[in-house]
C-alpha positions in Angstrom: 13.1 130.1 -31.5 15.7 131.3 -29.0 18.4 128.8 -27.9 18.9 128.5 -24.2 22.5 128.9 -23.0 24.0 125.7 -21.6 25.4 125.8 -18.1 29.0 125.1 -17.3 29.2 123.2 -13.9 32.5 122.9 -12.2 32.1 119.5 -10.4 35.2 118.8 -8.4 36.6 117.1 -5.3 38.5 119.3 -2.9 40.4 119.0 0.4 39.2 121.0 3.3 41.9 123.5 2.5 41.0 123.9 -1.1 43.3 121.7 -3.0 42.2 119.4 -5.9 45.5 117.5 -5.9 48.8 117.4 -4.0 51.9 119.3 -5.0 52.8 116.6 -7.5 49.3 116.5 -9.0 48.3 113.3 -7.4 44.8 112.6 -6.1 45.5 109.5 -4.1 44.5 111.3 -0.9 40.9 111.4 -2.1 38.9 108.2 -1.2 37.9 106.1 -4.2 35.5 104.2 -1.9 33.7 107.3 -0.5 30.0 107.0 0.1 29.3 109.7 -2.5 30.8 107.7 -5.4 27.4 106.2 -6.6 25.7 109.6 -6.5 28.6 111.1 -8.5 28.6 108.3 -11.1 24.8 108.6 -11.6 25.1 112.4 -11.9 27.4 112.1 -14.9 24.4 111.1 -17.0 23.3 114.8 -16.7 26.1 115.9 -19.0 27.0 115.3 -22.6 30.3 117.3 -22.7 33.3 117.3 -20.4 36.1 119.9 -20.2 39.5 119.3 -18.6 43.0 120.6 -18.6 46.0 118.6 -19.7 47.0 117.4 -16.2 43.5 116.3 -15.4 43.4 114.2 -18.6 46.9 112.8 -18.1 46.0 111.8 -14.5 43.8 109.1 -16.2 46.9 107.4 -17.5 47.3 105.9 -14.0 43.9 104.2 -14.4 44.6 102.7 -17.9 43.6 105.5 -20.2 45.9 105.5 -23.3 47.1 108.8 -24.6 44.7 110.1 -27.3 41.9 107.9 -26.1 38.7 109.2 -24.4 38.2 108.4 -20.7 35.7 105.5 -20.3 34.3 107.2 -17.2 33.0 109.9 -19.6 32.2 107.5 -22.3 28.9 109.0 -23.3 30.3 112.6 -23.4 32.3 114.6 -25.9 35.6 115.2 -24.2 37.6 118.4 -24.7 41.2 118.8 -23.3 42.7 122.2 -23.2 46.5 122.2 -23.8 49.1 124.0 -25.8 51.7 121.2 -25.5 49.8 117.9 -25.9 49.6 116.1 -29.2 46.5 117.4 -31.0 44.3 114.3 -30.6 41.1 114.5 -32.7 38.7 111.6 -32.5 34.9 111.4 -32.6 34.9 111.6 -28.8 38.1 113.4 -27.7 39.7 116.6 -29.0 42.6 118.6 -27.7 41.8 122.3 -27.9 44.6 124.9 -28.4 42.2 127.8 -28.8 41.5 130.3 -26.1 39.4 128.3 -23.5 37.0 131.2 -22.9 36.2 131.7 -26.6 35.8 128.0 -27.2 33.5 127.5 -24.1 31.4 130.6 -25.1 30.7 128.9 -28.4 30.0 125.5 -26.7 27.5 127.2 -24.3 25.5 128.4 -27.3 25.1 124.9 -28.8 22.2 122.7 -28.0 22.8 120.1 -25.4 22.9 119.2 -21.8 25.0 121.0 -19.2 28.7 121.0 -19.6 30.8 119.3 -17.0 34.1 121.1 -16.0 36.0 118.4 -14.2 39.3 120.2 -13.7 41.9 121.5 -13.4 42.2 124.5 -11.2 43.9 126.8 -13.6 41.2 126.2 -16.3 38.4 126.6 -13.8 39.9 129.9 -12.5 40.3 131.2 -16.0 36.7 130.3 -17.0 35.3 131.7 -13.8 37.2 134.9 -14.4 35.6 135.1 -17.8 32.1 134.6 -16.2 31.6 131.2 -17.9 31.1 129.0 -14.9 27.4 128.9 -13.8 27.5 126.4 -10.9 30.1 124.8 -8.7 29.5 121.4 -7.1 32.2 120.8 -4.5 32.8 117.3 -3.2 34.5 118.3 0.0 36.7 115.5 1.3 37.6 115.2 5.0 41.4 115.6 4.4 44.0 118.3 4.4 46.8 118.4 1.9 49.4 120.9 2.9 50.4 122.1 -0.6 48.9 121.3 -3.9 46.8 122.4 -6.9 44.4 125.1 -5.8 40.7 124.7 -6.6 40.7 127.8 -8.8 44.4 128.2 -9.7 45.7 131.7 -9.1 42.4 133.4 -9.3 42.6 137.0 -7.9 39.0 138.0 -8.4 36.2 137.8 -5.8 33.2 135.8 -6.9 30.0 135.6 -5.0 28.1 132.3 -4.7 24.6 131.4 -3.7 24.2 128.0 -1.9 21.7 125.9 -3.7 22.0 122.5 -2.0 24.0 120.4 0.5 24.4 116.8 1.2 26.3 115.3 4.1 27.6 111.7 3.9 28.2 109.6 7.1 31.8 109.1 6.1 32.5 112.8 6.4 32.2 113.9 2.8 30.1 116.9 2.0 28.5 118.0 -1.3 28.0 121.8 -1.7 26.2 123.1 -4.8 26.5 126.8 -5.5 25.2 129.1 -8.2 27.8 131.7 -9.4 26.2 135.1 -9.1 
C-alpha cells in the first residue's frame, strides 16, 4: 500500500502590500473581530500538525501562552517550532526543532495524517516554498497597508507560479484567496 504525501498549506493573514506583521513583528493591525474568524477557526479542524517559526510562536505570549507550552488555539494539533535559539522544549504536543526545516518537513509529509498547517513566519514559509514543500497557500487578505514589516515569504528570490483554486469575499473587506503551488 502506497502512502499519500500530506500537503503543507501556508494559511496566513497578510496586508494588501504583503506583510504578515509590522516592522516590530506586531500583528495588532489585523482585525481580531473580522468576519472570517469563525470560518478560520472551523478550518483548523482540517489539520493535525502546525509549523511555525520562533517569532510566530513567541507572538502568542501576548495572548497568555507560557514559554514551552503549546498554543491552545492549536490544542488538537502537534506543534513544531523551528528555532536555533529557543530553549529546546519537548512535550507531547510541542517540540522545538533545530534540524533543517526542509529535511524535517519532508519526513513529516511522508507520515500518515491530515494536511499540515504552516502558520508562519515569512522566512520559514519562503524557505519551505523554495524547497518545493508548500502545496497550497490560503491568504487571508486584510484591508490594511503596513508600510514596513515582515514579508509574506521572507527574502524569497525565486518565482513561483500559483493556480487560483477558490476565493471568498467578506462584507468587511477581507478576502480569502486559495492557491495551489504549481
